[in-house]
All heavy atoms as TSV, in Angstrom:
chain	resi	resn	atom	element	x	y	z
A	1	MET	N	N	59.369	28.941	138.382
A	1	MET	CA	C	59.396	27.712	139.119
A	1	MET	C	C	58.277	26.813	138.594
A	1	MET	O	O	57.116	27.193	138.599
A	1	MET	CB	C	59.175	28.000	140.612
A	1	MET	CG	C	58.903	26.748	141.396
A	1	MET	SD	S	58.144	26.993	143.009
A	1	MET	CE	C	59.490	27.623	143.921
A	2	LEU	N	N	58.637	25.679	138.152
A	2	LEU	CA	C	57.656	24.681	137.729
A	2	LEU	C	C	57.369	23.797	138.939
A	2	LEU	O	O	58.295	23.293	139.577
A	2	LEU	CB	C	58.217	23.854	136.574
A	2	LEU	CG	C	57.361	22.720	136.047
A	2	LEU	CD1	C	55.997	23.210	135.585
A	2	LEU	CD2	C	58.088	21.992	134.928
A	3	HIS	N	N	56.095	23.647	139.274
A	3	HIS	CA	C	55.737	22.848	140.440
A	3	HIS	C	C	54.490	22.019	140.157
A	3	HIS	O	O	53.810	22.215	139.169
A	3	HIS	CB	C	55.554	23.722	141.679
A	3	HIS	CG	C	54.477	24.750	141.545
A	3	HIS	ND1	N	53.164	24.486	141.847
A	3	HIS	CD2	C	54.524	26.047	141.139
A	3	HIS	CE1	C	52.450	25.581	141.646
A	3	HIS	NE2	N	53.246	26.540	141.214
A	4	GLY	N	N	54.235	21.104	141.058
A	4	GLY	CA	C	53.142	20.151	140.883
A	4	GLY	C	C	51.765	20.641	141.266
A	4	GLY	O	O	50.814	19.875	141.248
A	5	GLY	N	N	51.626	21.895	141.616
A	5	GLY	CA	C	50.312	22.442	141.899
A	5	GLY	C	C	49.854	22.289	143.335
A	5	GLY	O	O	48.727	22.632	143.660
A	6	CYS	N	N	50.710	21.794	144.207
A	6	CYS	CA	C	50.382	21.697	145.633
A	6	CYS	C	C	50.049	23.096	146.143
A	6	CYS	O	O	50.720	24.068	145.802
A	6	CYS	CB	C	51.576	21.112	146.373
A	6	CYS	SG	S	51.464	21.197	148.156
A	7	ALA	N	N	49.007	23.211	146.952
A	7	ALA	CA	C	48.540	24.522	147.411
A	7	ALA	C	C	49.633	25.311	148.128
A	7	ALA	O	O	49.766	26.514	147.925
A	7	ALA	CB	C	47.333	24.350	148.323
A	8	ALA	N	N	50.430	24.643	148.953
A	8	ALA	CA	C	51.484	25.347	149.688
A	8	ALA	C	C	52.545	25.906	148.741
A	8	ALA	O	O	53.008	27.028	148.911
A	8	ALA	CB	C	52.133	24.416	150.699
A	9	VAL	N	N	52.916	25.139	147.742
A	9	VAL	CA	C	53.923	25.609	146.784
A	9	VAL	C	C	53.337	26.700	145.895
A	9	VAL	O	O	54.000	27.691	145.595
A	9	VAL	CB	C	54.475	24.438	145.944
A	9	VAL	CG1	C	55.471	24.929	144.906
A	9	VAL	CG2	C	55.117	23.403	146.834
A	10	ALA	N	N	52.090	26.545	145.488
A	10	ALA	CA	C	51.443	27.565	144.667
A	10	ALA	C	C	51.362	28.887	145.425
A	10	ALA	O	O	51.586	29.957	144.845
A	10	ALA	CB	C	50.053	27.104	144.247
A	11	GLU	N	N	51.078	28.825	146.726
A	11	GLU	CA	C	51.020	30.034	147.548
A	11	GLU	C	C	52.397	30.673	147.666
A	11	GLU	O	O	52.534	31.885	147.655
A	11	GLU	CB	C	50.487	29.687	148.932
A	11	GLU	CG	C	50.384	30.872	149.860
A	11	GLU	CD	C	49.864	30.496	151.240
A	11	GLU	OE1	O	49.318	29.389	151.398
A	11	GLU	OE2	O	50.026	31.322	152.144
A	12	LEU	N	N	53.417	29.859	147.760
A	12	LEU	CA	C	54.781	30.364	147.871
A	12	LEU	C	C	55.243	30.994	146.555
A	12	LEU	O	O	55.829	32.071	146.542
A	12	LEU	CB	C	55.724	29.230	148.271
A	12	LEU	CG	C	57.186	29.571	148.423
A	12	LEU	CD1	C	57.381	30.501	149.608
A	12	LEU	CD2	C	57.999	28.305	148.607
A	13	ALA	N	N	54.962	30.335	145.447
A	13	ALA	CA	C	55.447	30.799	144.142
A	13	ALA	C	C	54.633	31.963	143.586
A	13	ALA	O	O	55.186	32.837	142.910
A	13	ALA	CB	C	55.424	29.643	143.151
A	14	LEU	N	N	53.342	31.961	143.849
A	14	LEU	CA	C	52.427	32.965	143.286
A	14	LEU	C	C	52.627	33.089	141.778
A	14	LEU	O	O	52.582	32.099	141.077
A	14	LEU	CB	C	52.575	34.303	143.996
A	14	LEU	CG	C	52.089	34.346	145.437
A	14	LEU	CD1	C	52.335	35.731	146.031
A	14	LEU	CD2	C	50.632	33.982	145.548
A	15	ASP	N	N	52.855	34.309	141.283
A	15	ASP	CA	C	52.959	34.506	139.838
A	15	ASP	C	C	54.333	34.153	139.285
A	15	ASP	O	O	54.561	34.237	138.086
A	15	ASP	CB	C	52.599	35.946	139.467
A	15	ASP	CG	C	53.467	36.975	140.174
A	15	ASP	OD1	O	54.217	36.598	141.092
A	15	ASP	OD2	O	53.377	38.154	139.804
A	16	ALA	N	N	55.259	33.725	140.130
A	16	ALA	CA	C	56.591	33.335	139.682
A	16	ALA	C	C	56.661	31.844	139.385
A	16	ALA	O	O	57.741	31.318	139.153
A	16	ALA	CB	C	57.627	33.701	140.736
A	17	GLY	N	N	55.517	31.170	139.389
A	17	GLY	CA	C	55.510	29.735	139.182
A	17	GLY	C	C	54.517	29.293	138.135
A	17	GLY	O	O	53.598	30.013	137.774
A	18	VAL	N	N	54.752	28.096	137.649
A	18	VAL	CA	C	53.859	27.455	136.690
A	18	VAL	C	C	53.461	26.119	137.302
A	18	VAL	O	O	54.325	25.320	137.664
A	18	VAL	CB	C	54.565	27.224	135.335
A	18	VAL	CG1	C	53.667	26.473	134.384
A	18	VAL	CG2	C	55.021	28.543	134.732
A	19	ALA	N	N	52.170	25.899	137.448
A	19	ALA	CA	C	51.675	24.670	138.059
A	19	ALA	C	C	51.334	23.640	136.991
A	19	ALA	O	O	50.881	23.977	135.904
A	19	ALA	CB	C	50.438	24.967	138.894
A	20	ALA	N	N	51.564	22.391	137.338
A	20	ALA	CA	C	51.193	21.275	136.480
A	20	ALA	C	C	50.555	20.217	137.364
A	20	ALA	O	O	51.166	19.770	138.332
A	20	ALA	CB	C	52.420	20.720	135.759
A	21	ALA	N	N	49.341	19.835	137.052
A	21	ALA	CA	C	48.559	18.956	137.929
A	21	ALA	C	C	48.980	17.488	137.884
A	21	ALA	O	O	48.820	16.775	138.860
A	21	ALA	CB	C	47.084	19.077	137.584
A	22	ASP	N	N	49.519	17.039	136.773
A	22	ASP	CA	C	49.894	15.629	136.659
A	22	ASP	C	C	51.216	15.502	135.904
A	22	ASP	O	O	51.767	16.489	135.426
A	22	ASP	CB	C	48.793	14.820	135.968
A	22	ASP	CG	C	48.435	15.361	134.590
A	22	ASP	OD1	O	49.314	15.903	133.897
A	22	ASP	OD2	O	47.260	15.251	134.203
A	23	ALA	N	N	51.710	14.285	135.829
A	23	ALA	CA	C	53.018	14.049	135.215
A	23	ALA	C	C	53.056	14.470	133.748
A	23	ALA	O	O	54.055	15.034	133.282
A	23	ALA	CB	C	53.402	12.581	135.348
A	24	GLN	N	N	51.989	14.224	133.039
A	24	GLN	CA	C	51.949	14.567	131.615
A	24	GLN	C	C	51.997	16.082	131.410
A	24	GLN	O	O	52.754	16.586	130.578
A	24	GLN	CB	C	50.688	13.985	130.979
A	24	GLN	CG	C	50.788	13.800	129.497
A	24	GLN	CD	C	49.647	12.927	128.994
A	24	GLN	OE1	O	48.652	12.703	129.672
A	24	GLN	NE2	N	49.793	12.436	127.778
A	25	SER	N	N	51.210	16.826	132.169
A	25	SER	CA	C	51.230	18.273	132.029
A	25	SER	C	C	52.532	18.862	132.568
A	25	SER	O	O	53.036	19.852	132.051
A	25	SER	CB	C	50.022	18.918	132.700
A	25	SER	OG	O	49.997	18.642	134.068
A	26	PHE	N	N	53.118	18.231	133.573
A	26	PHE	CA	C	54.411	18.678	134.091
A	26	PHE	C	C	55.472	18.557	133.005
A	26	PHE	O	O	56.249	19.488	132.774
A	26	PHE	CB	C	54.809	17.850	135.317
A	26	PHE	CG	C	55.983	18.397	136.076
A	26	PHE	CD1	C	55.776	19.232	137.159
A	26	PHE	CD2	C	57.288	18.071	135.724
A	26	PHE	CE1	C	56.846	19.739	137.875
A	26	PHE	CE2	C	58.355	18.574	136.428
A	26	PHE	CZ	C	58.149	19.410	137.508
A	27	ALA	N	N	55.492	17.412	132.331
A	27	ALA	CA	C	56.464	17.201	131.246
A	27	ALA	C	C	56.238	18.200	130.118
A	27	ALA	O	O	57.201	18.761	129.568
A	27	ALA	CB	C	56.365	15.768	130.726
A	28	ALA	N	N	54.985	18.461	129.773
A	28	ALA	CA	C	54.687	19.411	128.699
A	28	ALA	C	C	55.126	20.824	129.084
A	28	ALA	O	O	55.705	21.549	128.249
A	28	ALA	CB	C	53.192	19.393	128.388
A	29	GLU	N	N	54.882	21.227	130.326
A	29	GLU	CA	C	55.309	22.548	130.781
A	29	GLU	C	C	56.827	22.653	130.831
A	29	GLU	O	O	57.393	23.689	130.504
A	29	GLU	CB	C	54.721	22.873	132.156
A	29	GLU	CG	C	53.266	23.245	132.114
A	29	GLU	CD	C	53.003	24.506	131.301
A	29	GLU	OE1	O	53.791	25.467	131.384
A	29	GLU	OE2	O	52.008	24.515	130.573
A	30	LEU	N	N	57.486	21.582	131.226
A	30	LEU	CA	C	58.945	21.576	131.253
A	30	LEU	C	C	59.518	21.760	129.859
A	30	LEU	O	O	60.422	22.577	129.649
A	30	LEU	CB	C	59.461	20.278	131.885
A	30	LEU	CG	C	60.967	20.152	132.007
A	30	LEU	CD1	C	61.537	21.274	132.873
A	30	LEU	CD2	C	61.337	18.793	132.583
A	31	VAL	N	N	58.983	21.051	128.896
A	31	VAL	CA	C	59.426	21.200	127.506
A	31	VAL	C	C	59.165	22.623	127.019
A	31	VAL	O	O	60.021	23.249	126.388
A	31	VAL	CB	C	58.730	20.159	126.595
A	31	VAL	CG1	C	58.955	20.466	125.132
A	31	VAL	CG2	C	59.210	18.759	126.938
A	32	ARG	N	N	57.979	23.154	127.337
A	32	ARG	CA	C	57.630	24.508	126.913
A	32	ARG	C	C	58.585	25.532	127.506
A	32	ARG	O	O	59.090	26.412	126.816
A	32	ARG	CB	C	56.194	24.832	127.308
A	32	ARG	CG	C	55.734	26.215	126.859
A	32	ARG	CD	C	54.333	26.525	127.368
A	32	ARG	NE	N	54.264	26.763	128.791
A	32	ARG	CZ	C	54.608	27.915	129.385
A	32	ARG	NH1	N	55.053	28.925	128.670
A	32	ARG	NH2	N	54.498	28.045	130.689
A	33	LEU	N	N	58.858	25.402	128.810
A	33	LEU	CA	C	59.744	26.362	129.469
A	33	LEU	C	C	61.184	26.247	128.972
A	33	LEU	O	O	61.886	27.258	128.874
A	33	LEU	CB	C	59.693	26.187	130.985
A	33	LEU	CG	C	58.405	26.639	131.644
A	33	LEU	CD1	C	58.386	26.242	133.112
A	33	LEU	CD2	C	58.203	28.135	131.480
A	34	CYS	N	N	61.617	25.046	128.659
A	34	CYS	CA	C	62.971	24.876	128.125
A	34	CYS	C	C	63.123	25.553	126.774
A	34	CYS	O	O	64.201	26.056	126.438
A	34	CYS	CB	C	63.320	23.393	128.009
A	34	CYS	SG	S	63.667	22.620	129.595
A	35	ALA	N	N	62.057	25.607	126.009
A	35	ALA	CA	C	62.105	26.197	124.668
A	35	ALA	C	C	61.791	27.694	124.663
A	35	ALA	O	O	62.057	28.373	123.670
A	35	ALA	CB	C	61.121	25.468	123.755
A	36	ASP	N	N	61.254	28.220	125.751
A	36	ASP	CA	C	60.785	29.605	125.779
A	36	ASP	C	C	61.671	30.461	126.687
A	36	ASP	O	O	61.372	30.676	127.858
A	36	ASP	CB	C	59.332	29.629	126.260
A	36	ASP	CG	C	58.664	30.975	126.086
A	36	ASP	OD1	O	59.361	31.960	125.778
A	36	ASP	OD2	O	57.434	31.041	126.263
A	37	GLY	N	N	62.766	30.949	126.129
A	37	GLY	CA	C	63.717	31.756	126.878
A	37	GLY	C	C	63.110	32.998	127.510
A	37	GLY	O	O	63.353	33.274	128.694
A	38	PRO	N	N	62.324	33.782	126.770
A	38	PRO	CA	C	61.723	34.970	127.374
A	38	PRO	C	C	60.801	34.647	128.558
A	38	PRO	O	O	60.781	35.386	129.543
A	38	PRO	CB	C	60.932	35.593	126.222
A	38	PRO	CG	C	61.652	35.147	124.998
A	38	PRO	CD	C	62.125	33.755	125.322
A	39	GLU	N	N	60.079	33.549	128.491
A	39	GLU	CA	C	59.208	33.160	129.610
A	39	GLU	C	C	60.048	32.759	130.819
A	39	GLU	O	O	59.726	33.103	131.953
A	39	GLU	CB	C	58.272	32.017	129.205
A	39	GLU	CG	C	57.381	31.515	130.310
A	39	GLU	CD	C	56.336	32.518	130.804
A	39	GLU	OE1	O	56.259	33.651	130.283
A	39	GLU	OE2	O	55.599	32.178	131.735
A	40	ARG	N	N	61.156	32.046	130.588
A	40	ARG	CA	C	62.052	31.695	131.692
A	40	ARG	C	C	62.631	32.949	132.329
A	40	ARG	O	O	62.715	33.055	133.551
A	40	ARG	CB	C	63.191	30.792	131.205
A	40	ARG	CG	C	62.816	29.351	131.022
A	40	ARG	CD	C	64.036	28.458	130.863
A	40	ARG	NE	N	65.111	29.022	130.071
A	40	ARG	CZ	C	65.211	28.929	128.745
A	40	ARG	NH1	N	64.278	28.296	128.063
A	40	ARG	NH2	N	66.237	29.455	128.116
A	41	ASP	N	N	63.018	33.909	131.484
A	41	ASP	CA	C	63.558	35.170	132.011
A	41	ASP	C	C	62.505	35.909	132.840
A	41	ASP	O	O	62.807	36.430	133.913
A	41	ASP	CB	C	64.039	36.070	130.867
A	41	ASP	CG	C	65.251	35.512	130.154
A	41	ASP	OD1	O	65.924	34.617	130.715
A	41	ASP	OD2	O	65.519	35.962	129.026
A	42	ARG	N	N	61.272	35.945	132.345
A	42	ARG	CA	C	60.186	36.620	133.061
A	42	ARG	C	C	59.949	35.956	134.408
A	42	ARG	O	O	59.847	36.624	135.450
A	42	ARG	CB	C	58.904	36.585	132.218
A	42	ARG	CG	C	57.736	37.345	132.832
A	42	ARG	CD	C	56.475	37.184	132.000
A	42	ARG	NE	N	55.855	35.892	132.216
A	42	ARG	CZ	C	55.107	35.576	133.283
A	42	ARG	NH1	N	54.894	36.462	134.228
A	42	ARG	NH2	N	54.572	34.383	133.394
A	43	LEU	N	N	59.871	34.632	134.419
A	43	LEU	CA	C	59.656	33.902	135.672
A	43	LEU	C	C	60.837	34.096	136.623
A	43	LEU	O	O	60.656	34.179	137.840
A	43	LEU	CB	C	59.430	32.418	135.400
A	43	LEU	CG	C	58.100	32.056	134.743
A	43	LEU	CD1	C	58.082	30.575	134.367
A	43	LEU	CD2	C	56.928	32.405	135.623
A	44	GLY	N	N	62.040	34.197	136.069
A	44	GLY	CA	C	63.225	34.427	136.893
A	44	GLY	C	C	63.171	35.766	137.606
A	44	GLY	O	O	63.496	35.870	138.796
A	45	VAL	N	N	62.746	36.804	136.897
A	45	VAL	CA	C	62.619	38.131	137.513
A	45	VAL	C	C	61.548	38.109	138.594
A	45	VAL	O	O	61.745	38.632	139.697
A	45	VAL	CB	C	62.303	39.200	136.435
A	45	VAL	CG1	C	61.896	40.508	137.073
A	45	VAL	CG2	C	63.495	39.393	135.516
A	46	LEU	N	N	60.420	37.485	138.299
A	46	LEU	CA	C	59.350	37.393	139.290
A	46	LEU	C	C	59.799	36.598	140.513
A	46	LEU	O	O	59.475	36.953	141.650
A	46	LEU	CB	C	58.103	36.763	138.677
A	46	LEU	CG	C	57.390	37.604	137.621
A	46	LEU	CD1	C	56.297	36.794	136.940
A	46	LEU	CD2	C	56.832	38.874	138.222
A	47	ALA	N	N	60.556	35.531	140.292
A	47	ALA	CA	C	61.044	34.714	141.404
A	47	ALA	C	C	62.026	35.497	142.265
A	47	ALA	O	O	61.984	35.404	143.503
A	47	ALA	CB	C	61.696	33.441	140.879
A	48	GLN	N	N	62.892	36.284	141.636
A	48	GLN	CA	C	63.817	37.112	142.420
A	48	GLN	C	C	63.050	38.124	143.256
A	48	GLN	O	O	63.365	38.341	144.434
A	48	GLN	CB	C	64.803	37.824	141.506
A	48	GLN	CG	C	65.858	36.913	140.944
A	48	GLN	CD	C	66.769	37.640	139.966
A	48	GLN	OE1	O	66.504	38.758	139.548
A	48	GLN	NE2	N	67.861	36.989	139.605
A	49	ASP	N	N	62.061	38.748	142.664
A	49	ASP	CA	C	61.234	39.703	143.411
A	49	ASP	C	C	60.531	39.008	144.572
A	49	ASP	O	O	60.477	39.528	145.680
A	49	ASP	CB	C	60.203	40.371	142.505
A	49	ASP	CG	C	60.804	41.367	141.550
A	49	ASP	OD1	O	61.975	41.768	141.754
A	49	ASP	OD2	O	60.118	41.754	140.586
A	50	ARG	N	N	59.984	37.845	144.301
A	50	ARG	CA	C	59.253	37.094	145.336
A	50	ARG	C	C	60.188	36.694	146.472
A	50	ARG	O	O	59.828	36.755	147.642
A	50	ARG	CB	C	58.620	35.857	144.684
A	50	ARG	CG	C	57.775	35.034	145.613
A	50	ARG	CD	C	56.441	35.684	145.844
A	50	ARG	NE	N	55.658	34.828	146.720
A	50	ARG	CZ	C	55.123	35.243	147.849
A	50	ARG	NH1	N	55.255	36.489	148.228
A	50	ARG	NH2	N	54.447	34.414	148.599
A	51	SER	N	N	61.408	36.306	146.133
A	51	SER	CA	C	62.339	35.835	147.156
A	51	SER	C	C	62.751	36.942	148.113
A	51	SER	O	O	63.112	36.672	149.254
A	51	SER	CB	C	63.580	35.224	146.507
A	51	SER	OG	O	64.388	36.225	145.918
A	52	ARG	N	N	62.674	38.186	147.681
A	52	ARG	CA	C	63.050	39.299	148.556
A	52	ARG	C	C	62.095	39.467	149.733
A	52	ARG	O	O	62.437	40.121	150.712
A	52	ARG	CB	C	63.128	40.590	147.750
A	52	ARG	CG	C	64.323	40.630	146.836
A	52	ARG	CD	C	64.474	41.979	146.145
A	52	ARG	NE	N	65.498	41.894	145.138
A	52	ARG	CZ	C	65.276	41.709	143.846
A	52	ARG	NH1	N	64.048	41.631	143.395
A	52	ARG	NH2	N	66.269	41.615	142.995
A	53	SER	N	N	60.914	38.877	149.642
A	53	SER	CA	C	59.964	38.994	150.755
A	53	SER	C	C	60.248	37.988	151.867
A	53	SER	O	O	59.625	38.041	152.919
A	53	SER	CB	C	58.526	38.839	150.255
A	53	SER	OG	O	58.307	37.531	149.785
A	54	PHE	N	N	61.190	37.088	151.638
A	54	PHE	CA	C	61.546	36.080	152.636
A	54	PHE	C	C	62.961	36.343	153.125
A	54	PHE	O	O	63.920	36.184	152.387
A	54	PHE	CB	C	61.452	34.670	152.043
A	54	PHE	CG	C	60.076	34.327	151.564
A	54	PHE	CD1	C	59.752	34.408	150.219
A	54	PHE	CD2	C	59.091	33.942	152.460
A	54	PHE	CE1	C	58.479	34.112	149.775
A	54	PHE	CE2	C	57.817	33.640	152.020
A	54	PHE	CZ	C	57.509	33.723	150.681
A	55	THR	N	N	63.084	36.760	154.388
A	55	THR	CA	C	64.392	37.020	154.976
A	55	THR	C	C	64.492	36.297	156.309
A	55	THR	O	O	63.479	35.941	156.918
A	55	THR	CB	C	64.605	38.525	155.222
A	55	THR	OG1	O	63.653	38.964	156.204
A	55	THR	CG2	C	64.429	39.339	153.942
A	56	TRP	N	N	65.721	36.098	156.764
A	56	TRP	CA	C	65.910	35.493	158.079
A	56	TRP	C	C	65.354	36.399	159.159
A	56	TRP	O	O	64.751	35.935	160.131
A	56	TRP	CB	C	67.388	35.190	158.322
A	56	TRP	CG	C	67.853	33.991	157.579
A	56	TRP	CD1	C	68.719	33.967	156.526
A	56	TRP	CD2	C	67.468	32.633	157.809
A	56	TRP	NE1	N	68.895	32.682	156.091
A	56	TRP	CE2	C	68.142	31.840	156.863
A	56	TRP	CE3	C	66.617	32.016	158.712
A	56	TRP	CZ2	C	67.991	30.469	156.806
A	56	TRP	CZ3	C	66.464	30.635	158.649
A	56	TRP	CH2	C	67.147	29.879	157.706
A	57	ALA	N	N	65.561	37.710	159.002
A	57	ALA	CA	C	65.058	38.655	160.005
A	57	ALA	C	C	63.530	38.626	160.073
A	57	ALA	O	O	62.940	38.633	161.158
A	57	ALA	CB	C	65.544	40.065	159.690
A	58	GLY	N	N	62.885	38.584	158.926
A	58	GLY	CA	C	61.426	38.511	158.888
A	58	GLY	C	C	60.901	37.221	159.489
A	58	GLY	O	O	59.898	37.219	160.220
A	59	THR	N	N	61.581	36.123	159.213
A	59	THR	CA	C	61.190	34.838	159.778
A	59	THR	C	C	61.360	34.845	161.292
A	59	THR	O	O	60.492	34.368	162.032
A	59	THR	CB	C	62.029	33.704	159.154
A	59	THR	OG1	O	61.812	33.712	157.738
A	59	THR	CG2	C	61.655	32.352	159.720
A	60	ALA	N	N	62.467	35.394	161.761
A	60	ALA	CA	C	62.707	35.471	163.206
A	60	ALA	C	C	61.632	36.310	163.887
A	60	ALA	O	O	61.125	35.940	164.951
A	60	ALA	CB	C	64.096	36.038	163.473
A	61	MET	N	N	61.263	37.434	163.275
A	61	MET	CA	C	60.247	38.300	163.864
A	61	MET	C	C	58.889	37.588	163.904
A	61	MET	O	O	58.171	37.662	164.901
A	61	MET	CB	C	60.132	39.602	163.080
A	61	MET	CG	C	59.134	40.571	163.675
A	61	MET	SD	S	59.435	41.001	165.391
A	61	MET	CE	C	60.799	42.112	165.204
A	62	SER	N	N	58.552	36.886	162.842
A	62	SER	CA	C	57.288	36.140	162.819
A	62	SER	C	C	57.264	35.069	163.897
A	62	SER	O	O	56.244	34.868	164.570
A	62	SER	CB	C	57.074	35.500	161.449
A	62	SER	OG	O	56.906	36.477	160.468
A	63	LEU	N	N	58.376	34.371	164.048
A	63	LEU	CA	C	58.468	33.335	165.078
A	63	LEU	C	C	58.375	33.952	166.471
A	63	LEU	O	O	57.682	33.427	167.349
A	63	LEU	CB	C	59.769	32.549	164.918
A	63	LEU	CG	C	59.957	31.351	165.836
A	63	LEU	CD1	C	58.845	30.341	165.621
A	63	LEU	CD2	C	61.311	30.711	165.587
A	64	TRP	N	N	59.048	35.074	166.681
A	64	TRP	CA	C	58.985	35.773	167.968
A	64	TRP	C	C	57.543	36.192	168.278
A	64	TRP	O	O	57.069	35.994	169.399
A	64	TRP	CB	C	59.900	36.990	167.918
A	64	TRP	CG	C	59.973	37.720	169.224
A	64	TRP	CD1	C	59.261	38.810	169.590
A	64	TRP	CD2	C	60.776	37.373	170.340
A	64	TRP	NE1	N	59.582	39.192	170.853
A	64	TRP	CE2	C	60.516	38.307	171.354
A	64	TRP	CE3	C	61.700	36.368	170.592
A	64	TRP	CZ2	C	61.135	38.264	172.581
A	64	TRP	CZ3	C	62.318	36.341	171.825
A	64	TRP	CH2	C	62.038	37.280	172.792
A	65	GLU	N	N	56.855	36.745	167.302
A	65	GLU	CA	C	55.459	37.155	167.500
A	65	GLU	C	C	54.568	35.964	167.790
A	65	GLU	O	O	53.669	36.049	168.643
A	65	GLU	CB	C	54.962	37.917	166.275
A	65	GLU	CG	C	55.563	39.285	166.113
A	65	GLU	CD	C	55.121	39.989	164.844
A	65	GLU	OE1	O	54.276	39.432	164.104
A	65	GLU	OE2	O	55.628	41.082	164.575
A	66	LEU	N	N	54.790	34.875	167.089
A	66	LEU	CA	C	54.004	33.669	167.323
A	66	LEU	C	C	54.162	33.194	168.766
A	66	LEU	O	O	53.163	32.924	169.450
A	66	LEU	CB	C	54.429	32.556	166.359
A	66	LEU	CG	C	53.774	31.207	166.564
A	66	LEU	CD1	C	52.297	31.271	166.217
A	66	LEU	CD2	C	54.480	30.141	165.739
A	67	HIS	N	N	55.381	33.127	169.250
A	67	HIS	CA	C	55.613	32.691	170.618
A	67	HIS	C	C	55.044	33.697	171.628
A	67	HIS	O	O	54.546	33.297	172.681
A	67	HIS	CB	C	57.110	32.485	170.869
A	67	HIS	CG	C	57.623	31.223	170.282
A	67	HIS	ND1	N	57.546	30.022	170.936
A	67	HIS	CD2	C	58.191	30.953	169.078
A	67	HIS	CE1	C	58.059	29.053	170.171
A	67	HIS	NE2	N	58.461	29.604	169.039
A	68	ALA	N	N	55.110	34.976	171.316
A	68	ALA	CA	C	54.565	35.986	172.226
A	68	ALA	C	C	53.047	35.888	172.340
A	68	ALA	O	O	52.485	36.187	173.390
A	68	ALA	CB	C	54.964	37.380	171.744
A	69	ASN	N	N	52.402	35.418	171.270
A	69	ASN	CA	C	50.941	35.329	171.261
A	69	ASN	C	C	50.410	34.009	171.828
A	69	ASN	O	O	49.203	33.866	171.980
A	69	ASN	CB	C	50.407	35.538	169.848
A	69	ASN	CG	C	50.601	36.954	169.361
A	69	ASN	OD1	O	50.568	37.885	170.155
A	69	ASN	ND2	N	50.835	37.122	168.084
A	70	ILE	N	N	51.286	33.094	172.116
A	70	ILE	CA	C	50.835	31.787	172.637
A	70	ILE	C	C	50.563	31.867	174.103
A	70	ILE	O	O	51.084	32.435	174.909
A	70	ILE	CB	C	51.871	30.681	172.330
A	70	ILE	CG1	C	51.889	30.433	170.830
A	70	ILE	CG2	C	51.544	29.418	173.085
A	70	ILE	CD1	C	52.875	29.373	170.385
């Protein structure tokens, strides 16, 4: 995942993302990732692994706990 370096997105992506602080570095990273198939594949595997930690059931449980603690 190529992102703009926002702290919330960086926390979400962790090692499955590539941050770019400004438009110029974003464009350079995009060009690099388009040309680097193995890096895209690696990031894809990491992103799939990362996505498994987010489920509807887990979100519901977190929300339930939050309301129970209020």
